[in-house]
C-alpha positions as CSV (number, residue, x, y, z in Angstrom):
1,M,72.3,139.9,81.1
2,T,74.9,137.5,82.4
3,S,74.8,133.8,82.5
4,I,75.3,131.5,85.5
5,R,78.6,130.5,83.8
6,D,79.8,134.0,84.1
7,V,79.6,134.0,87.9
8,H,82.7,132.4,89.3
9,N,83.3,130.7,92.6
10,V,85.7,128.0,93.8
11,W,83.1,125.2,93.9
12,R,81.7,125.9,90.4
13,D,85.1,126.4,88.9
14,S,86.3,123.0,90.2
15,L,83.4,121.1,88.5
16,V,84.2,118.9,85.5
17,P,81.7,117.7,82.9
18,A,80.0,114.5,83.9
19,S,80.2,111.6,81.4
20,F,79.8,107.8,81.1
21,R,81.9,106.0,78.5
22,G,82.9,109.4,77.1
23,V,79.2,110.5,76.6
24,V,78.8,113.9,78.3
25,F,75.6,114.8,80.3
26,H,74.7,117.5,82.8
27,V,74.1,116.6,86.4
28,E,71.1,118.0,88.4
29,A,71.7,115.8,91.5
30,S,73.8,112.9,92.6
31,S,74.0,110.7,95.6
32,R,76.2,107.8,96.9
33,A,75.2,104.9,99.1
34,G,77.4,102.4,100.9
35,G,77.6,100.6,104.2
36,R,78.4,97.2,105.7
37,R,76.8,93.8,104.9
38,T,75.7,92.2,108.2
39,V,74.0,89.1,109.3
40,V,72.2,89.4,112.6
41,H,71.9,86.3,114.6
42,E,69.1,86.3,117.2
43,Y,68.9,83.4,119.6
44,P,65.9,82.0,121.5
45,K,65.8,82.9,125.2
46,R,68.7,85.4,124.8
47,N,68.3,89.2,124.8
48,A,71.5,90.1,123.1
49,P,71.9,89.4,119.3
50,Y,75.2,88.8,117.5
51,S,75.8,90.9,114.4
52,E,78.4,89.4,112.0
53,D,80.2,91.7,109.6
54,M,80.3,90.2,106.1
55,G,82.2,92.9,104.4
56,R,81.5,96.2,102.7
57,H,78.5,96.8,100.4
58,A,79.2,97.7,96.9
59,I,79.1,101.4,96.5
60,R,76.2,102.8,94.4
61,W,75.7,106.1,92.8
62,N,72.4,107.7,91.7
63,F,72.5,110.5,89.2
64,T,69.7,112.7,88.0
65,G,71.1,114.1,84.7
66,Y,69.8,115.9,81.7
67,L,70.4,116.7,78.1
68,I,69.1,119.9,76.5
69,L,68.4,120.9,73.0
70,G,71.0,123.3,71.5
71,D,73.6,122.8,74.2
72,R,76.8,124.2,72.7
73,G,78.9,122.4,75.3
74,I,77.7,118.9,74.3
75,G,76.4,119.2,70.8
76,A,73.3,120.6,69.1
77,N,71.6,117.4,68.0
78,L,69.5,116.2,70.9
79,V,68.3,113.0,69.3
80,A,72.0,112.0,68.6
81,Q,72.8,112.8,72.3
82,I,70.0,110.7,73.6
83,N,71.0,107.7,71.3
84,Q,74.7,108.0,72.4
85,L,73.8,108.1,76.1
86,N,71.3,105.3,75.8
87,L,73.9,103.1,74.0
88,A,76.6,103.9,76.6
89,L,74.2,103.0,79.5
90,D,73.2,99.7,77.9
91,A,76.7,98.6,76.9
92,V,78.1,95.4,78.3
93,A,80.7,95.4,81.1
94,A,82.2,98.2,83.2
95,G,82.8,101.7,81.9
96,M,84.4,104.9,83.1
97,L,82.1,107.3,84.9
98,I,83.3,110.8,85.5
99,H,81.5,112.5,88.5
100,P,81.6,116.3,88.5
101,L,83.2,116.5,91.9
102,L,84.6,113.0,92.7
103,G,86.4,112.3,89.5
104,T,86.6,109.0,87.7
105,M,85.5,105.5,88.7
106,M,84.9,102.2,87.0
107,V,81.2,101.3,87.3
108,M,78.4,99.3,85.7
109,C,75.0,100.8,85.0
110,E,72.4,98.8,86.9
111,R,69.4,100.7,85.6
112,W,68.4,103.9,83.9
113,S,65.4,105.7,82.6
114,Y,64.7,108.9,80.8
115,S,61.7,111.1,80.5
116,D,60.7,114.2,78.5
117,Q,57.7,116.4,78.7
118,R,56.0,118.6,76.1
119,Q,56.0,121.6,78.4
120,R,59.8,121.2,78.8
121,G,60.5,120.8,75.1
122,G,64.2,120.1,74.5
123,Y,64.9,119.0,78.0
124,V,65.4,115.2,78.6
125,E,65.9,114.0,82.2
126,Y,67.7,110.8,83.1
127,D,67.7,108.8,86.3
128,M,70.8,106.5,86.4
129,Q,72.0,104.0,89.0
130,F,75.6,102.8,88.9
131,V,77.4,100.3,91.0
132,E,81.2,100.0,91.4
133,A,82.7,97.4,89.1
134,G,85.3,96.0,91.5
135,A,87.5,93.1,90.4
136,P,86.7,89.4,90.1
137,V,88.1,87.0,92.7
138,L,90.1,84.4,90.9
139,Q,90.2,81.1,92.6
140,A,92.1,78.1,91.2
141,M,89.8,75.1,90.6
142,V,91.2,72.1,92.5
143,D,90.2,68.6,91.6
144,A,90.3,67.0,95.1
145,G,90.0,63.5,93.8
146,A,92.9,63.8,91.4
147,M,95.0,65.5,94.1
148,L,94.3,62.7,96.6
149,S,95.2,60.0,94.0
150,Q,98.4,61.8,93.1
151,N,99.4,62.2,96.7
152,A,98.6,58.5,97.4
153,S,100.7,57.4,94.5
154,A,103.7,59.5,95.6
155,A,103.4,58.2,99.2
156,E,103.2,54.6,97.9
157,T,106.3,55.0,95.8
158,A,108.2,56.7,98.6
159,S,107.3,53.9,101.1
160,A,108.2,51.1,98.7
161,T,111.6,52.7,98.1
162,A,112.2,53.1,101.8
163,I,111.2,49.5,102.5
164,N,113.4,48.2,99.7
165,T,116.4,50.3,100.9
166,G,115.9,49.3,104.5
167,T,115.6,45.5,103.9
168,A,118.5,45.4,101.4
169,S,120.9,46.9,103.9
170,L,119.8,44.4,106.6
171,Q,120.4,41.4,104.3
172,N,123.6,42.7,102.7
173,V,122.1,42.0,99.3
174,P,122.8,44.4,96.5
175,L,119.8,46.4,95.3
176,P,118.4,45.4,91.9
177,Q,119.5,47.9,89.3
178,P,116.9,49.2,86.9
179,R,117.1,47.8,83.4
180,P,117.8,50.2,80.6
181,A,114.9,50.8,78.3
182,T,115.4,49.0,75.0
183,A,114.4,50.6,71.7
184,P,111.6,48.7,69.8
185,A,112.8,46.8,66.8
C-alpha cells in the first residue's frame, strides 16, 4: 500500500513544513484576512455618506494545525512536541512563521488553543491566530515649551546684536569689546 507522500504532484511537492519559532507542525487548513480601515461619516439630512480611508488593516492568519503521535518527520515524543509548540506560541514578541505555501513572515500569536479527544488518541489539533508584526513608528519627543524658550532666547540675542550694531554705526561710537574672562585666583 502506498502512502499519500508517495503520490507526487507540483502543488504537494512545493509545500514546506509549517513552523513557528522553529517548532514544526502540520497544517490542516489556513486562511488570511486583510482589508482597509475605514471611518464612515453619515450626516443628517444628507443621503450620501463619506467613507474615509484610515490605512490598511493588519494582516491576520488563522491556522488549524495538528501534531500526531509517532510522527517520524517531527519527532516521536508527542508530549514534548506539545510543550515546545505551546512555549513557542506563548513567547514574548514577534517570531518567524513559515507557511507551507506563502513562506516566511514575522508575526505575533494573538491567541491559540489545542484540543485532543480519546477517540482520536495521539492526534492533537491546534487553532492558532497570528497577526503581522510590522514595525514601530518612531517619533521624536519634542518639548514644545523648551523649544519655544530656546527660540525666544535666540531671537532676543539676535535683535539685541542688530540694535547695538545699528545704533553704534549711527553715532560713530566704537562698539564695546567683550572683556576676556579672568581665571579665578
